[in-house]
C-alpha positions in Angstrom: 35.9 -12.3 0.3 37.5 -14.1 3.3 36.9 -13.6 6.9 40.5 -14.1 8.1 40.3 -11.0 10.3 37.2 -12.3 12.2 37.7 -14.7 15.0 37.1 -15.6 18.7 40.1 -15.3 21.0 40.5 -18.0 23.6 40.0 -16.8 27.1 42.8 -16.6 29.6 43.0 -19.6 31.9 41.3 -17.7 34.7 38.6 -16.2 32.5 35.4 -17.5 30.9 35.1 -14.6 28.5 35.7 -15.1 24.7 36.7 -12.0 22.9 35.2 -11.4 19.4 37.7 -9.8 17.0 36.1 -8.4 13.9 38.3 -6.8 11.2 41.1 -6.6 13.8 39.0 -4.6 16.3 37.9 -6.0 19.6 34.0 -5.9 19.9 31.5 -6.3 22.7 28.9 -9.0 22.4 26.5 -6.5 20.8 29.1 -5.4 18.2 30.3 -2.1 19.6 34.0 -1.3 19.3 36.0 -1.3 22.5 38.5 1.1 21.0 36.6 4.1 22.2 36.7 6.1 25.5 34.1 8.5 26.6 34.9 11.5 28.8 32.1 13.4 30.6 32.5 16.9 32.0 30.3 20.0 32.5 30.2 23.7 32.2 28.5 25.3 35.2 27.1 28.2 33.2 27.3 28.4 29.4 26.0 32.0 29.5 29.2 33.2 31.1 32.3 33.4 28.9 35.1 31.1 30.0 36.5 27.7 29.6 36.8 24.3 31.4 39.4 21.6 31.0 39.3 17.8 31.1 42.4 15.5 30.9 42.4 12.7 28.4 43.6 9.5 30.0 44.4 8.0 26.6 46.0 8.8 23.2 43.6 8.9 20.3 41.4 11.0 18.0 38.5 13.0 19.2 35.7 11.8 16.9 32.5 13.2 18.4 31.5 15.8 21.0 28.0 16.0 22.5 26.4 18.6 24.7 23.1 18.5 26.6 21.7 21.6 28.4 19.9 21.5 31.8 17.6 24.4 31.0 16.6 26.9 28.3 18.9 29.6 27.2 17.7 33.0 25.9 18.9 36.1 24.1 21.4 34.6 21.7 23.1 31.3 20.7 26.1 30.0 22.7 29.1 28.6 20.9 31.3 25.9 22.5 34.8 25.7 21.0 36.9 22.6 21.9 40.7 23.1 21.8 43.8 21.1 22.2 46.9 23.0 23.4 45.1 26.3 22.6 44.3 25.3 19.0 40.7 25.0 18.0 39.6 21.5 16.8 38.5 21.7 13.2 34.8 20.9 12.9 34.5 20.6 16.7 32.5 23.7 17.6 29.0 23.2 18.9 26.3 25.9 18.5 23.6 25.7 21.1 20.6 27.6 19.6 18.5 29.8 22.0 15.5 29.7 19.7 13.2 26.9 21.0 15.9 25.7 23.5 14.7 23.5 26.4 16.1 21.3 29.1 17.5 18.1 27.6 18.4 19.5 24.2 21.3 17.6 22.7 23.7 19.1 20.2 26.9 17.6 18.7 29.9 18.0 16.4 32.1 15.7 14.4 35.7 16.9 14.5 37.6 16.5 11.2 41.1 17.7 11.9 43.5 19.0 14.6 41.7 16.4 16.9 44.6 14.1 17.9 45.2 13.9 21.6 48.0 12.4 23.7 47.5 10.7 27.0 47.7 13.2 29.9 46.9 16.2 27.7 44.1 18.7 28.4 41.1 19.2 26.3 39.7 22.8 26.6 36.1 23.6 26.0 35.5 27.4 25.7 32.1 29.0 25.9 31.5 32.4 24.3 28.9 33.3 26.9 26.6 34.5 24.1 23.3 33.5 25.8 21.6 34.6 28.9 20.3 32.5 31.8 22.4 30.4 34.1 22.4 27.0 32.4 24.6 24.0 33.2 25.8 21.9 30.2 27.0 18.3 30.3 29.6 17.3 27.7 30.5 13.9 26.4 33.7 13.6 24.4 34.3 10.4 22.3 37.9 9.4 21.8 38.8 6.6 19.3 42.0 5.0 20.6 45.2 5.2 18.6 
């Protein structure tokens, strides 16, 4: 098997950085793909039904969504549903369990369909407000560039 897709790219005349291209993808020095963008946003209280929006600055595919809570929730689970243009992202919902919940708990989802986003479009995250307790949640949305 040949490595014709792996090479170092010469730096621009005003730069000292060499870019490592592996399989056609630009990589950092530790091997991470540079074809991903991460958006961070938050929900002020996941125990109150509603939604928040964040704009994607790039076109791509939403490939992972993470949540971390800033306190314990009680009473019932809370479900976070991500949407694009009002349509739920398949495989994107996150259930935050109330049983044993604690500050710093991380949950995630791996969307599988209806997860293509265009630059300048809004991503909606809806909370069903199923739990009790005023708990802030931080969200990280991973977008793999088109």
